[in-house]
C-alpha positions in Angstrom: 8.4 -19.3 -0.5 5.3 -19.1 1.8 2.3 -18.0 -0.4 1.5 -15.2 1.9 5.0 -13.9 1.7 5.1 -14.3 -2.1 1.9 -12.3 -2.5 3.3 -9.6 -0.2 6.6 -9.5 -2.1 4.7 -8.7 -5.4 2.5 -6.1 -3.7 4.7 -4.4 -1.3 8.2 -4.3 -2.9 9.0 -1.0 -4.6 11.9 -0.1 -7.0 12.8 3.4 -8.1 10.5 3.1 -11.1 7.5 2.6 -8.8 8.0 5.7 -6.8 7.5 9.5 -7.5 10.6 11.7 -7.8 11.8 13.8 -4.9 10.1 17.0 -6.0 6.7 15.4 -6.6 7.1 13.5 -3.4 7.7 16.7 -1.4 4.6 18.3 -3.0 2.4 15.3 -2.1 3.8 15.3 1.5 3.0 19.0 1.9 -0.5 18.5 0.5 -1.1 15.8 3.1 0.1 18.2 5.9 2.6 15.5 6.9 5.7 16.3 9.0 8.8 14.2 8.5 11.7 13.6 10.9 15.0 12.1 10.0 17.0 10.6 12.9 20.4 9.0 13.0 21.4 7.1 16.1 25.2 7.4 16.3 28.1 6.1 18.4 31.6 7.1 17.3 30.7 7.8 13.7 32.7 11.0 13.2 34.0 9.9 9.8 30.5 9.6 8.2 27.8 11.2 10.2 28.6 14.8 9.1 28.4 14.0 5.4 25.1 12.2 5.8 23.7 15.1 7.8 24.9 17.7 5.3 23.2 15.9 2.4 19.9 15.6 4.3 20.1 19.2 5.5 21.1 20.8 2.2 18.9 18.9 -0.2 16.0 17.4 1.7 15.5 20.1 4.4 16.6 23.3 2.8 16.3 22.3 -0.8 13.0 20.6 -1.6 11.5 20.7 1.8 10.7 17.0 2.1 12.3 16.7 5.6 11.2 19.0 8.4 13.5 17.8 11.2 17.0 16.3 11.3 18.3 14.9 14.6 21.3 12.9 15.6 21.0 10.9 18.8 24.5 10.5 20.3 24.6 7.2 22.2 27.8 8.1 24.2 30.4 8.9 21.6 34.0 9.5 22.6 35.1 11.0 19.3 33.9 14.1 17.4 30.6 12.6 16.3 28.5 15.3 17.9 30.7 18.2 16.4 30.6 16.6 12.9 26.8 16.1 13.0 26.3 19.8 14.1 28.6 21.0 11.3 26.4 19.0 8.9 23.3 20.8 10.0 21.8 18.3 12.5 20.4 19.0 15.9 22.4 16.7 18.3 20.9 15.3 21.4 22.4 12.9 23.9 20.4 9.7 24.4 21.0 9.9 28.2 19.3 13.3 28.3 16.0 12.0 26.8 13.5 10.6 29.3 16.1 11.2 32.1 13.7 9.7 34.7 14.3 6.3 33.1 17.7 4.7 33.8 19.7 4.7 30.5 21.4 1.7 29.0 23.7 1.9 26.0 22.5 0.4 22.7 21.2 1.5 19.3 17.7 0.4 20.2 17.8 2.5 23.3 18.6 5.5 21.2 15.8 4.8 18.8 13.3 4.4 21.6 14.3 7.5 23.4 14.4 9.5 20.1 10.6 9.3 20.1 10.6 11.7 23.1 12.3 14.4 20.9 11.1 13.9 17.3 8.0 15.7 16.2 7.3 14.1 12.8 4.2 12.2 11.8 6.7 10.0 9.9 10.0 9.0 11.4 13.0 7.9 9.2 15.9 6.2 11.0 19.2 5.9 9.3 22.5 4.2 10.3 25.2 6.8 10.7 28.1 4.7 9.2 26.9 4.8 5.5 29.8 5.6 3.2 27.8 6.0 0.0 24.9 8.0 1.3 22.6 9.8 -1.2 19.2 11.5 -0.9 17.4 8.4 -2.3 18.0 6.6 1.0 15.5 9.0 2.5 13.1 9.7 -0.4 12.4 6.1 -1.2 11.8 5.2 2.4 9.2 8.0 2.7 7.5 7.4 -0.6 5.2 4.4 0.2 4.1 6.2 3.4 3.1 9.2 1.3 1.5 7.3 -1.5 -0.5 4.8 0.5 -2.1 5.4 3.9 -2.4 1.7 4.5 1.4 1.4 4.7 2.8 1.9 8.2 6.4 0.8 8.0 9.0 0.7 5.2 12.3 -1.2 5.2 15.2 -0.6 2.9 16.9 -3.4 1.0 20.1 -3.2 -1.0 23.2 -5.0 -2.3 25.8 -5.3 0.4 29.5 -5.2 -0.6 32.0 -6.3 2.0 34.7 -3.8 2.9 38.0 -5.3 3.9 40.2 -2.4 4.8 40.5 -0.4 1.6 39.4 -3.3 -0.6 35.7 -3.5 -1.4 34.4 -6.9 -2.5 31.2 -6.8 -4.6 29.3 -9.1 -2.2 29.7 -10.8 1.2 28.2 -8.2 3.5 25.2 -9.0 5.7 26.7 -12.1 7.2 24.4 -12.2 10.2 21.4 -11.6 8.0 22.2 -14.4 5.6 23.5 -17.0 8.1 21.1 -16.4 10.9 18.3 -13.9 10.7 16.7 -14.8 7.3 16.9 -18.6 7.9 15.4 -18.3 11.4 12.6 -15.9 10.2 11.9 -18.2 7.2 11.5 -21.2 9.6 9.6 -19.5 12.4 7.9 -16.4 10.8 7.5 -17.4 7.1 5.3 -14.4 6.4 8.4 -12.3 6.8 10.5 -14.5 4.4 10.1 -11.9 1.6 12.0 -9.3 3.6 15.3 -9.1 1.7 17.2 -7.2 4.5 15.3 -7.8 7.8 18.2 -6.3 9.8 18.6 -3.2 7.6 19.2 -0.1 9.7 17.4 2.2 7.2 13.6 2.3 7.8 10.7 4.6 8.2 7.4 4.4 10.0 4.3 6.3 11.1 4.9 7.6 14.6 1.5 6.6 15.9 2.4 3.0 15.0 6.0 3.1 16.3 4.7 4.3 19.7 2.6 1.1 20.1 5.4 -1.5 19.8 8.3 -2.3 22.2 12.0 -1.7 21.3 14.8 -4.0 22.3 17.7 -1.9 23.4 20.5 -3.5 21.5 21.4 -5.6 18.4 18.0 -7.1 18.0 15.9 -3.9 17.7 15.4 -4.3 14.0 14.2 -7.9 14.0 12.1 -7.2 17.1 10.3 -4.3 15.5 9.6 -6.4 12.4 8.0 -9.3 14.3 6.1 -7.0 16.6 4.8 -4.9 13.7 3.7 -8.1 12.0 1.3 -8.7 14.9 0.5 -5.0 15.5 -0.4 -3.9 12.0 -0.4 -7.0 9.8 1.9 -7.9 7.0 0.3 -5.7 4.4 1.1 -2.6 6.4 4.9 -3.3 5.9 6.7 -2.5 2.7 10.3 -2.6 1.4 12.1 -0.3 -1.1 15.2 -0.8 -3.2 18.0 1.5 -2.0 20.4 -0.1 -4.6 23.8 -0.5 -2.7 24.9 0.2 0.8 28.5 0.5 1.8 29.3 0.8 5.5 31.8 -0.1 8.2 31.8 -3.9 8.3 32.5 -5.5 11.6 35.2 -8.1 12.0 34.0 -11.6 12.4 34.8 -11.7 16.1 32.3 -8.9 16.7 29.4 -10.7 14.9 28.9 -13.4 17.5 27.3 -11.2 20.2 25.1 -9.7 17.5 24.0 -13.0 16.2 23.4 -14.4 19.7 21.1 -11.5 20.7 19.2 -11.6 17.4 18.8 -15.3 17.6 17.5 -15.1 21.1 14.9 -12.5 20.2 13.6 -14.4 17.2 13.3 -17.6 19.4 11.7 -15.6 22.2 9.0 -14.1 20.0 8.4 -17.5 18.3 7.8 -19.0 21.7 5.5 -16.1 22.8 3.4 -16.5 19.7 3.1 -20.2 19.9 5.5 -21.0 17.1 7.8 -23.1 19.3 6.4 -26.1 21.2 9.0 -26.1 23.9 9.0 -23.6 26.8 12.1 -21.9 28.0 12.3 -23.6 31.4 15.8 -22.3 32.0 17.4 -18.9 31.7 19.7 -18.6 28.7 23.3 -19.3 29.3 26.1 -16.8 28.6 27.6 -16.9 25.2 30.9 -18.7 25.2 33.6 -17.1 23.0 37.3 -17.9 22.4 39.9 -15.2 23.2 43.2 -14.6 21.4 44.9 -17.4 23.2 42.2 -20.0 22.4 40.7 -20.0 25.8 37.0 -19.7 26.2 35.3 -17.0 28.2 31.7 -16.2 29.0 30.0 -13.1 27.7 26.6 -12.1 29.1 24.3 -10.8 26.3 21.4 -9.1 28.0 18.9 -6.6 26.5 16.1 -4.7 28.1 12.8 -4.6 26.3 11.4 -1.1 26.5 7.6 -0.8 26.5 5.7 1.0 23.7 6.6 4.7 24.0 2.9 5.6 24.5 2.8 3.3 27.6 6.0 4.6 29.3 5.6 5.3 33.0 5.4 8.8 34.3 6.7 8.2 37.8 10.2 6.8 37.4 8.9 3.2 37.0 9.1 1.2 33.8 7.7 -2.2 33.1 10.8 -3.3 31.4 11.4 -7.0 30.8 14.9 -8.4 30.9 15.7 -10.6 27.9 16.8 -14.2 28.7 
């Protein structure tokens, strides 16, 4: 491992034994005058979003007072996601209604970026809405390094990832895009980040004033884009990771992983080129991704993401300096 990453791994990786308990954490947070927002971007997650919201609302908001605000950003659900989230105690906002002067595109990263227009916390915790084994420590452990150490700006979760195949749960095998694409490419091109165990984890927290200074990719590559951009914005030592033990969620079928991998790979390569880590220039626009259909024929799928500017730099007059990804 890169020596910088190895030193970071020892210094900025936290297990449960390294962190204060929830009650002590809530007391420290109040003493700092800190406000915490928990936000779930959701698209057709009726089965799980309500339970997650209820746990956060009952224990972390109404119980120990660690969380001040719980919001679900609905990215265009066609099921009962919004109703389930409200029943669980969350405020539900439609992504399309936030920053309405800016044309909306569908994507998780778009919901995250627009959520900054509504959230009021000094610390923002974002959680995926499809977690099946959610527990309060998913939130408390992400917040803890930000409360304990003012030099930490961003915290990622890491965990064991079982693979759900229907009703069967295999002990390992999840995180296929992470292991086959993201971590190898980051190791090769951004070795400082090679200590991140789950660079694509959807559970992370950050200081709002830092999150407003970095761009957000609107789709699959939002997590890896944030990591790379925060590396340059804050420095490696401002990033930490915490052990969330095990995460069980809705695994995608293999055919759905290709577009995700393609978008993430393009973003890593793009940032590597922009920061001088690739010698060759992209002289040609990226070609569409070629995928086989059920009959074995190949078809082209365009994978395009918009890069939103840092929230603090958003335009006020209906114009946005958005950059189309290759």
